[in-house]
Biotite code that builds the C-alpha atoms (Angstrom):
import biotite.structure as struc

atoms = struc.array([
    struc.Atom([123.686, 87.362, 112.271], chain_id="A", res_id=1, res_name="MET", atom_name="CA", element="C"),
    struc.Atom([120.736, 89.554, 113.230], chain_id="A", res_id=2, res_name="LEU", atom_name="CA", element="C"),
    struc.Atom([117.144, 89.847, 112.126], chain_id="A", res_id=3, res_name="PRO", atom_name="CA", element="C"),
    struc.Atom([116.334, 92.994, 110.205], chain_id="A", res_id=4, res_name="VAL", atom_name="CA", element="C"),
    struc.Atom([112.842, 94.573, 110.261], chain_id="A", res_id=5, res_name="ILE", atom_name="CA", element="C"),
    struc.Atom([112.422, 96.644, 107.104], chain_id="A", res_id=6, res_name="VAL", atom_name="CA", element="C"),
    struc.Atom([110.134, 99.720, 107.248], chain_id="A", res_id=7, res_name="GLN", atom_name="CA", element="C"),
    struc.Atom([109.145, 102.295, 104.607], chain_id="A", res_id=8, res_name="ASP", atom_name="CA", element="C"),
    struc.Atom([110.643, 105.519, 105.885], chain_id="A", res_id=9, res_name="TYR", atom_name="CA", element="C"),
    struc.Atom([107.816, 107.638, 104.442], chain_id="A", res_id=10, res_name="LYS", atom_name="CA", element="C"),
    struc.Atom([104.723, 105.676, 105.485], chain_id="A", res_id=11, res_name="THR", atom_name="CA", element="C"),
    struc.Atom([106.204, 103.688, 108.446], chain_id="A", res_id=12, res_name="ASP", atom_name="CA", element="C"),
    struc.Atom([104.655, 100.532, 106.869], chain_id="A", res_id=13, res_name="ALA", atom_name="CA", element="C"),
    struc.Atom([106.505, 97.317, 107.848], chain_id="A", res_id=14, res_name="VAL", atom_name="CA", element="C"),
    struc.Atom([107.621, 95.822, 104.550], chain_id="A", res_id=15, res_name="LEU", atom_name="CA", element="C"),
    struc.Atom([109.467, 92.583, 105.406], chain_id="A", res_id=16, res_name="MET", atom_name="CA", element="C"),
    struc.Atom([111.834, 90.780, 107.744], chain_id="A", res_id=17, res_name="GLN", atom_name="CA", element="C"),
    struc.Atom([115.190, 89.276, 106.712], chain_id="A", res_id=18, res_name="ALA", atom_name="CA", element="C"),
    struc.Atom([118.636, 88.560, 108.160], chain_id="A", res_id=19, res_name="TYR", atom_name="CA", element="C"),
    struc.Atom([121.913, 90.306, 107.909], chain_id="A", res_id=20, res_name="MET", atom_name="CA", element="C"),
    struc.Atom([125.383, 89.202, 108.802], chain_id="A", res_id=21, res_name="ASN", atom_name="CA", element="C"),
    struc.Atom([128.485, 91.403, 109.089], chain_id="A", res_id=22, res_name="GLU", atom_name="CA", element="C"),
    struc.Atom([129.264, 91.087, 105.412], chain_id="A", res_id=23, res_name="GLU", atom_name="CA", element="C"),
    struc.Atom([125.715, 92.016, 104.387], chain_id="A", res_id=24, res_name="ALA", atom_name="CA", element="C"),
    struc.Atom([125.860, 94.979, 106.775], chain_id="A", res_id=25, res_name="TYR", atom_name="CA", element="C"),
    struc.Atom([129.089, 96.237, 105.207], chain_id="A", res_id=26, res_name="LYS", atom_name="CA", element="C"),
    struc.Atom([127.700, 95.810, 101.679], chain_id="A", res_id=27, res_name="ALA", atom_name="CA", element="C"),
    struc.Atom([124.528, 97.736, 102.652], chain_id="A", res_id=28, res_name="THR", atom_name="CA", element="C"),
    struc.Atom([126.638, 100.625, 104.018], chain_id="A", res_id=29, res_name="ILE", atom_name="CA", element="C"),
    struc.Atom([128.939, 100.586, 101.057], chain_id="A", res_id=30, res_name="HIS", atom_name="CA", element="C"),
    struc.Atom([126.291, 100.417, 98.277], chain_id="A", res_id=31, res_name="THR", atom_name="CA", element="C"),
    struc.Atom([123.295, 102.079, 99.933], chain_id="A", res_id=32, res_name="GLY", atom_name="CA", element="C"),
    struc.Atom([121.207, 99.121, 98.770], chain_id="A", res_id=33, res_name="LYS", atom_name="CA", element="C"),
    struc.Atom([119.730, 96.759, 101.389], chain_id="A", res_id=34, res_name="MET", atom_name="CA", element="C"),
    struc.Atom([121.775, 93.582, 101.251], chain_id="A", res_id=35, res_name="THR", atom_name="CA", element="C"),
    struc.Atom([120.803, 90.505, 103.293], chain_id="A", res_id=36, res_name="TYR", atom_name="CA", element="C"),
    struc.Atom([122.122, 87.060, 104.118], chain_id="A", res_id=37, res_name="TYR", atom_name="CA", element="C"),
    struc.Atom([120.084, 84.038, 102.969], chain_id="A", res_id=38, res_name="SER", atom_name="CA", element="C"),
    struc.Atom([120.219, 81.396, 105.630], chain_id="A", res_id=39, res_name="ARG", atom_name="CA", element="C"),
    struc.Atom([118.922, 78.714, 103.247], chain_id="A", res_id=40, res_name="SER", atom_name="CA", element="C"),
    struc.Atom([121.282, 79.559, 100.357], chain_id="A", res_id=41, res_name="ARG", atom_name="CA", element="C"),
    struc.Atom([124.173, 80.631, 102.664], chain_id="A", res_id=42, res_name="GLN", atom_name="CA", element="C"),
    struc.Atom([124.922, 83.706, 100.538], chain_id="A", res_id=43, res_name="GLU", atom_name="CA", element="C"),
    struc.Atom([124.346, 87.437, 100.312], chain_id="A", res_id=44, res_name="LEU", atom_name="CA", element="C"),
    struc.Atom([121.468, 88.791, 98.275], chain_id="A", res_id=45, res_name="TRP", atom_name="CA", element="C"),
    struc.Atom([120.665, 92.321, 97.262], chain_id="A", res_id=46, res_name="ILE", atom_name="CA", element="C"),
    struc.Atom([116.944, 93.149, 97.547], chain_id="A", res_id=47, res_name="LYS", atom_name="CA", element="C"),
    struc.Atom([115.759, 93.980, 94.017], chain_id="A", res_id=48, res_name="GLY", atom_name="CA", element="C"),
    struc.Atom([118.760, 92.559, 92.190], chain_id="A", res_id=49, res_name="GLU", atom_name="CA", element="C"),
    struc.Atom([116.488, 90.332, 90.056], chain_id="A", res_id=50, res_name="THR", atom_name="CA", element="C"),
    struc.Atom([113.105, 92.157, 90.293], chain_id="A", res_id=51, res_name="SER", atom_name="CA", element="C"),
    struc.Atom([114.351, 95.782, 90.185], chain_id="A", res_id=52, res_name="GLY", atom_name="CA", element="C"),
    struc.Atom([112.475, 96.397, 93.447], chain_id="A", res_id=53, res_name="HIS", atom_name="CA", element="C"),
    struc.Atom([115.479, 97.800, 95.328], chain_id="A", res_id=54, res_name="TYR", atom_name="CA", element="C"),
    struc.Atom([115.424, 99.060, 98.869], chain_id="A", res_id=55, res_name="GLN", atom_name="CA", element="C"),
    struc.Atom([117.645, 102.140, 99.372], chain_id="A", res_id=56, res_name="TYR", atom_name="CA", element="C"),
    struc.Atom([118.684, 102.560, 102.965], chain_id="A", res_id=57, res_name="VAL", atom_name="CA", element="C"),
    struc.Atom([117.763, 105.794, 104.729], chain_id="A", res_id=58, res_name="LYS", atom_name="CA", element="C"),
    struc.Atom([118.776, 104.820, 108.249], chain_id="A", res_id=59, res_name="SER", atom_name="CA", element="C"),
    struc.Atom([119.568, 101.788, 110.409], chain_id="A", res_id=60, res_name="LEU", atom_name="CA", element="C"),
    struc.Atom([118.684, 101.465, 114.074], chain_id="A", res_id=61, res_name="TYR", atom_name="CA", element="C"),
    struc.Atom([119.614, 98.916, 116.662], chain_id="A", res_id=62, res_name="GLY", atom_name="CA", element="C"),
    struc.Atom([117.022, 97.904, 119.292], chain_id="A", res_id=63, res_name="ASP", atom_name="CA", element="C"),
    struc.Atom([117.639, 98.339, 123.045], chain_id="A", res_id=64, res_name="CYS", atom_name="CA", element="C"),
    struc.Atom([119.502, 95.026, 123.245], chain_id="A", res_id=65, res_name="ASP", atom_name="CA", element="C"),
    struc.Atom([121.316, 95.581, 119.918], chain_id="A", res_id=66, res_name="MET", atom_name="CA", element="C"),
    struc.Atom([120.085, 92.146, 118.692], chain_id="A", res_id=67, res_name="ASP", atom_name="CA", element="C"),
    struc.Atom([117.703, 93.412, 115.981], chain_id="A", res_id=68, res_name="THR", atom_name="CA", element="C"),
    struc.Atom([118.120, 95.979, 113.290], chain_id="A", res_id=69, res_name="ILE", atom_name="CA", element="C"),
    struc.Atom([115.338, 98.345, 112.066], chain_id="A", res_id=70, res_name="LEU", atom_name="CA", element="C"),
    struc.Atom([116.031, 99.449, 108.485], chain_id="A", res_id=71, res_name="ALA", atom_name="CA", element="C"),
    struc.Atom([114.145, 102.444, 107.197], chain_id="A", res_id=72, res_name="ARG", atom_name="CA", element="C"),
    struc.Atom([114.197, 102.376, 103.461], chain_id="A", res_id=73, res_name="VAL", atom_name="CA", element="C"),
    struc.Atom([112.997, 103.864, 100.238], chain_id="A", res_id=74, res_name="VAL", atom_name="CA", element="C"),
    struc.Atom([111.170, 100.995, 98.675], chain_id="A", res_id=75, res_name="GLN", atom_name="CA", element="C"),
    struc.Atom([111.010, 100.813, 94.872], chain_id="A", res_id=76, res_name="ILE", atom_name="CA", element="C"),
    struc.Atom([108.044, 98.775, 93.803], chain_id="A", res_id=77, res_name="GLY", atom_name="CA", element="C"),
    struc.Atom([106.865, 95.785, 95.782], chain_id="A", res_id=78, res_name="ALA", atom_name="CA", element="C"),
    struc.Atom([108.813, 94.496, 98.836], chain_id="A", res_id=79, res_name="ALA", atom_name="CA", element="C"),
    struc.Atom([107.281, 91.001, 98.715], chain_id="A", res_id=80, res_name="CYS", atom_name="CA", element="C"),
    struc.Atom([108.127, 88.282, 96.172], chain_id="A", res_id=81, res_name="HIS", atom_name="CA", element="C"),
    struc.Atom([104.374, 87.822, 95.717], chain_id="A", res_id=82, res_name="THR", atom_name="CA", element="C"),
    struc.Atom([104.107, 91.282, 94.249], chain_id="A", res_id=83, res_name="GLY", atom_name="CA", element="C"),
    struc.Atom([102.517, 92.774, 97.302], chain_id="A", res_id=84, res_name="SER", atom_name="CA", element="C"),
    struc.Atom([103.976, 96.111, 98.596], chain_id="A", res_id=85, res_name="TYR", atom_name="CA", element="C"),
    struc.Atom([104.515, 94.486, 102.003], chain_id="A", res_id=86, res_name="SER", atom_name="CA", element="C"),
    struc.Atom([105.101, 90.872, 103.009], chain_id="A", res_id=87, res_name="CYS", atom_name="CA", element="C"),
    struc.Atom([102.638, 91.469, 105.870], chain_id="A", res_id=88, res_name="PHE", atom_name="CA", element="C"),
    struc.Atom([99.312, 91.197, 104.126], chain_id="A", res_id=89, res_name="PHE", atom_name="CA", element="C"),
    struc.Atom([97.824, 88.085, 105.819], chain_id="A", res_id=90, res_name="ASN", atom_name="CA", element="C"),
    struc.Atom([95.670, 89.624, 108.543], chain_id="A", res_id=91, res_name="GLU", atom_name="CA", element="C"),
    struc.Atom([95.338, 87.250, 111.515], chain_id="A", res_id=92, res_name="ILE", atom_name="CA", element="C"),
    struc.Atom([93.270, 89.344, 113.977], chain_id="A", res_id=93, res_name="VAL", atom_name="CA", element="C"),
    struc.Atom([92.186, 92.978, 114.351], chain_id="A", res_id=94, res_name="THR", atom_name="CA", element="C"),
    struc.Atom([91.693, 94.193, 117.865], chain_id="A", res_id=95, res_name="MET", atom_name="CA", element="C"),
    struc.Atom([90.561, 97.745, 117.142], chain_id="A", res_id=96, res_name="ASP", atom_name="CA", element="C"),
    struc.Atom([88.200, 99.261, 114.611], chain_id="A", res_id=97, res_name="ASP", atom_name="CA", element="C"),
    struc.Atom([90.119, 102.556, 114.490], chain_id="A", res_id=98, res_name="LYS", atom_name="CA", element="C"),
    struc.Atom([91.805, 103.255, 111.150], chain_id="A", res_id=99, res_name="THR", atom_name="CA", element="C"),
    struc.Atom([95.484, 103.864, 110.641], chain_id="A", res_id=100, res_name="ASP", atom_name="CA", element="C"),
    struc.Atom([94.662, 107.245, 109.165], chain_id="A", res_id=101, res_name="SER", atom_name="CA", element="C"),
    struc.Atom([94.408, 108.738, 112.669], chain_id="A", res_id=102, res_name="GLN", atom_name="CA", element="C"),
    struc.Atom([98.119, 108.002, 113.117], chain_id="A", res_id=103, res_name="HIS", atom_name="CA", element="C"),
    struc.Atom([99.296, 108.196, 109.489], chain_id="A", res_id=104, res_name="ASN", atom_name="CA", element="C"),
    struc.Atom([98.083, 111.137, 107.370], chain_id="A", res_id=105, res_name="PRO", atom_name="CA", element="C"),
    struc.Atom([99.517, 109.483, 104.201], chain_id="A", res_id=106, res_name="LEU", atom_name="CA", element="C"),
    struc.Atom([96.909, 106.730, 104.737], chain_id="A", res_id=107, res_name="LYS", atom_name="CA", element="C"),
    struc.Atom([94.172, 109.257, 104.164], chain_id="A", res_id=108, res_name="VAL", atom_name="CA", element="C"),
    struc.Atom([95.694, 110.212, 100.796], chain_id="A", res_id=109, res_name="PHE", atom_name="CA", element="C"),
    struc.Atom([95.991, 106.518, 99.916], chain_id="A", res_id=110, res_name="GLU", atom_name="CA", element="C"),
    struc.Atom([92.395, 105.845, 100.896], chain_id="A", res_id=111, res_name="ASP", atom_name="CA", element="C"),
    struc.Atom([90.957, 108.747, 98.916], chain_id="A", res_id=112, res_name="VAL", atom_name="CA", element="C"),
    struc.Atom([93.140, 107.893, 95.962], chain_id="A", res_id=113, res_name="PHE", atom_name="CA", element="C"),
    struc.Atom([91.878, 104.271, 96.018], chain_id="A", res_id=114, res_name="SER", atom_name="CA", element="C"),
    struc.Atom([88.294, 105.488, 95.873], chain_id="A", res_id=115, res_name="VAL", atom_name="CA", element="C"),
    struc.Atom([89.122, 107.827, 92.973], chain_id="A", res_id=116, res_name="ILE", atom_name="CA", element="C"),
    struc.Atom([90.900, 104.951, 91.067], chain_id="A", res_id=117, res_name="LYS", atom_name="CA", element="C"),
    struc.Atom([88.001, 102.664, 91.751], chain_id="A", res_id=118, res_name="ASP", atom_name="CA", element="C"),
    struc.Atom([85.594, 105.281, 90.258], chain_id="A", res_id=119, res_name="ARG", atom_name="CA", element="C"),
    struc.Atom([87.763, 105.346, 87.106], chain_id="A", res_id=120, res_name="LYS", atom_name="CA", element="C"),
    struc.Atom([87.749, 101.520, 86.810], chain_id="A", res_id=121, res_name="GLU", atom_name="CA", element="C"),
    struc.Atom([84.143, 101.014, 88.022], chain_id="A", res_id=122, res_name="ASN", atom_name="CA", element="C"),
    struc.Atom([82.116, 104.111, 87.157], chain_id="A", res_id=123, res_name="PRO", atom_name="CA", element="C"),
    struc.Atom([79.099, 104.927, 89.304], chain_id="A", res_id=124, res_name="LYS", atom_name="CA", element="C"),
    struc.Atom([76.201, 106.909, 87.956], chain_id="A", res_id=125, res_name="GLU", atom_name="CA", element="C"),
    struc.Atom([75.839, 110.368, 89.500], chain_id="A", res_id=126, res_name="GLY", atom_name="CA", element="C"),
    struc.Atom([79.478, 110.341, 90.770], chain_id="A", res_id=127, res_name="SER", atom_name="CA", element="C"),
    struc.Atom([81.205, 113.745, 90.553], chain_id="A", res_id=128, res_name="TYR", atom_name="CA", element="C"),
    struc.Atom([84.501, 111.899, 90.069], chain_id="A", res_id=129, res_name="THR", atom_name="CA", element="C"),
    struc.Atom([83.151, 110.022, 87.060], chain_id="A", res_id=130, res_name="ASN", atom_name="CA", element="C"),
    struc.Atom([81.773, 113.274, 85.667], chain_id="A", res_id=131, res_name="TYR", atom_name="CA", element="C"),
    struc.Atom([85.316, 114.697, 85.701], chain_id="A", res_id=132, res_name="LEU", atom_name="CA", element="C"),
    struc.Atom([86.760, 111.479, 84.046], chain_id="A", res_id=133, res_name="PHE", atom_name="CA", element="C"),
    struc.Atom([84.020, 111.584, 81.410], chain_id="A", res_id=134, res_name="ASP", atom_name="CA", element="C"),
    struc.Atom([84.730, 115.220, 80.589], chain_id="A", res_id=135, res_name="LYS", atom_name="CA", element="C"),
    struc.Atom([88.471, 114.486, 80.277], chain_id="A", res_id=136, res_name="GLY", atom_name="CA", element="C"),
    struc.Atom([91.722, 116.071, 81.182], chain_id="A", res_id=137, res_name="VAL", atom_name="CA", element="C"),
    struc.Atom([90.864, 119.548, 80.091], chain_id="A", res_id=138, res_name="ASP", atom_name="CA", element="C"),
    struc.Atom([87.930, 119.691, 82.526], chain_id="A", res_id=139, res_name="LYS", atom_name="CA", element="C"),
    struc.Atom([90.141, 118.220, 85.275], chain_id="A", res_id=140, res_name="ILE", atom_name="CA", element="C"),
    struc.Atom([92.825, 120.886, 84.571], chain_id="A", res_id=141, res_name="LEU", atom_name="CA", element="C"),
    struc.Atom([90.237, 123.606, 84.580], chain_id="A", res_id=142, res_name="LYS", atom_name="CA", element="C"),
    struc.Atom([88.944, 122.538, 87.965], chain_id="A", res_id=143, res_name="LYS", atom_name="CA", element="C"),
    struc.Atom([92.470, 122.226, 89.278], chain_id="A", res_id=144, res_name="LEU", atom_name="CA", element="C"),
    struc.Atom([93.215, 125.807, 88.215], chain_id="A", res_id=145, res_name="GLY", atom_name="CA", element="C"),
    struc.Atom([90.021, 127.075, 89.753], chain_id="A", res_id=146, res_name="GLU", atom_name="CA", element="C"),
    struc.Atom([90.817, 125.384, 93.035], chain_id="A", res_id=147, res_name="GLU", atom_name="CA", element="C"),
    struc.Atom([94.416, 126.767, 93.065], chain_id="A", res_id=148, res_name="ALA", atom_name="CA", element="C"),
    struc.Atom([92.940, 130.271, 92.649], chain_id="A", res_id=149, res_name="THR", atom_name="CA", element="C"),
    struc.Atom([90.468, 129.626, 95.462], chain_id="A", res_id=150, res_name="GLU", atom_name="CA", element="C"),
    struc.Atom([93.387, 128.657, 97.751], chain_id="A", res_id=151, res_name="ILE", atom_name="CA", element="C"),
    struc.Atom([95.033, 132.015, 97.024], chain_id="A", res_id=152, res_name="VAL", atom_name="CA", element="C"),
    struc.Atom([91.778, 133.878, 97.764], chain_id="A", res_id=153, res_name="ILE", atom_name="CA", element="C"),
    struc.Atom([91.241, 131.788, 100.953], chain_id="A", res_id=154, res_name="ALA", atom_name="CA", element="C"),
    struc.Atom([94.750, 132.527, 102.171], chain_id="A", res_id=155, res_name="ALA", atom_name="CA", element="C"),
    struc.Atom([93.918, 136.233, 102.134], chain_id="A", res_id=156, res_name="LYS", atom_name="CA", element="C"),
    struc.Atom([90.839, 135.747, 104.282], chain_id="A", res_id=157, res_name="ASN", atom_name="CA", element="C"),
    struc.Atom([91.016, 135.585, 108.131], chain_id="A", res_id=158, res_name="PRO", atom_name="CA", element="C"),
    struc.Atom([89.032, 132.345, 108.448], chain_id="A", res_id=159, res_name="ASN", atom_name="CA", element="C"),
    struc.Atom([91.601, 129.478, 108.810], chain_id="A", res_id=160, res_name="PRO", atom_name="CA", element="C"),
    struc.Atom([88.930, 126.894, 107.964], chain_id="A", res_id=161, res_name="ASN", atom_name="CA", element="C"),
    struc.Atom([88.426, 128.307, 104.552], chain_id="A", res_id=162, res_name="GLU", atom_name="CA", element="C"),
    struc.Atom([91.996, 127.593, 103.393], chain_id="A", res_id=163, res_name="ILE", atom_name="CA", element="C"),
    struc.Atom([91.786, 124.019, 104.725], chain_id="A", res_id=164, res_name="LYS", atom_name="CA", element="C"),
    struc.Atom([88.586, 123.454, 102.809], chain_id="A", res_id=165, res_name="TYR", atom_name="CA", element="C"),
    struc.Atom([90.083, 124.828, 99.560], chain_id="A", res_id=166, res_name="GLU", atom_name="CA", element="C"),
    struc.Atom([93.326, 122.846, 99.989], chain_id="A", res_id=167, res_name="ILE", atom_name="CA", element="C"),
    struc.Atom([91.226, 119.665, 100.342], chain_id="A", res_id=168, res_name="CYS", atom_name="CA", element="C"),
    struc.Atom([89.367, 120.518, 97.179], chain_id="A", res_id=169, res_name="ASP", atom_name="CA", element="C"),
    struc.Atom([92.669, 121.127, 95.336], chain_id="A", res_id=170, res_name="PHE", atom_name="CA", element="C"),
    struc.Atom([94.202, 117.879, 96.616], chain_id="A", res_id=171, res_name="LEU", atom_name="CA", element="C"),
    struc.Atom([91.082, 115.903, 95.520], chain_id="A", res_id=172, res_name="TYR", atom_name="CA", element="C"),
    struc.Atom([91.175, 117.379, 92.047], chain_id="A", res_id=173, res_name="HIS", atom_name="CA", element="C"),
    struc.Atom([94.935, 116.742, 91.874], chain_id="A", res_id=174, res_name="MET", atom_name="CA", element="C"),
    struc.Atom([94.293, 113.123, 92.742], chain_id="A", res_id=175, res_name="MET", atom_name="CA", element="C"),
    struc.Atom([91.754, 112.891, 89.942], chain_id="A", res_id=176, res_name="VAL", atom_name="CA", element="C"),
    struc.Atom([94.415, 114.167, 87.564], chain_id="A", res_id=177, res_name="LEU", atom_name="CA", element="C"),
    struc.Atom([96.949, 111.645, 88.968], chain_id="A", res_id=178, res_name="MET", atom_name="CA", element="C"),
    struc.Atom([94.469, 108.807, 88.348], chain_id="A", res_id=179, res_name="ALA", atom_name="CA", element="C"),
    struc.Atom([93.687, 110.151, 84.806], chain_id="A", res_id=180, res_name="GLU", atom_name="CA", element="C"),
    struc.Atom([97.440, 110.257, 84.011], chain_id="A", res_id=181, res_name="LYS", atom_name="CA", element="C"),
    struc.Atom([98.359, 106.964, 85.789], chain_id="A", res_id=182, res_name="GLY", atom_name="CA", element="C"),
    struc.Atom([100.603, 108.688, 88.446], chain_id="A", res_id=183, res_name="VAL", atom_name="CA", element="C"),
    struc.Atom([100.841, 107.008, 91.900], chain_id="A", res_id=184, res_name="THR", atom_name="CA", element="C"),
    struc.Atom([101.541, 108.410, 95.349], chain_id="A", res_id=185, res_name="TRP", atom_name="CA", element="C"),
    struc.Atom([104.596, 106.170, 95.478], chain_id="A", res_id=186, res_name="GLU", atom_name="CA", element="C"),
    struc.Atom([106.008, 107.898, 92.363], chain_id="A", res_id=187, res_name="GLU", atom_name="CA", element="C"),
    struc.Atom([105.246, 111.350, 93.831], chain_id="A", res_id=188, res_name="ILE", atom_name="CA", element="C"),
    struc.Atom([106.819, 110.583, 97.223], chain_id="A", res_id=189, res_name="THR", atom_name="CA", element="C"),
    struc.Atom([109.803, 108.914, 95.582], chain_id="A", res_id=190, res_name="THR", atom_name="CA", element="C"),
    struc.Atom([110.351, 111.999, 93.410], chain_id="A", res_id=191, res_name="GLU", atom_name="CA", element="C"),
    struc.Atom([110.050, 114.314, 96.422], chain_id="A", res_id=192, res_name="LEU", atom_name="CA", element="C"),
    struc.Atom([112.493, 112.151, 98.441], chain_id="A", res_id=193, res_name="ALA", atom_name="CA", element="C"),
    struc.Atom([115.028, 112.305, 95.597], chain_id="A", res_id=194, res_name="ASN", atom_name="CA", element="C"),
    struc.Atom([115.037, 116.151, 95.501], chain_id="A", res_id=195, res_name="ARG", atom_name="CA", element="C"),
])
């Protein structure tokens, strides 16, 4: 029996830790769904079997001593039985003020999207984001179309910073549309991964 560290293959977030015996390993390989061994119940369990929050294996790695497995997975919904995306949400200590976004570009998207969703739920006077929500989906779509056109124009210009600026504007307006329509980054990345 070996401990298994489970990691989201897209974001590198550590989701949980469990155990796997040989039978659980074979079941995981056979079904593509992460299967573990419960030491307390002395039986196999498939992650998500009761909650629907399956983990689909993308790859398995052994550590240098081959006594721990790293499972990189597609996580559907929450990994933790508490409903949290990761079981590791109880911060004990932080040694560095630097944000994860320096190392994980997806964190930037998540952070910006969180602010946009917060503006939708807790409007702030004078907020451009709230202006878009107040005007509705037609205004958001109009802005998205304008930004797409500006990307095309910027791509024809020699200044590389211009296209970066326009892509950022486009992505921001796209995230406003996502929030308006209730679409999450997890749904988008899952859809992309399934293509």
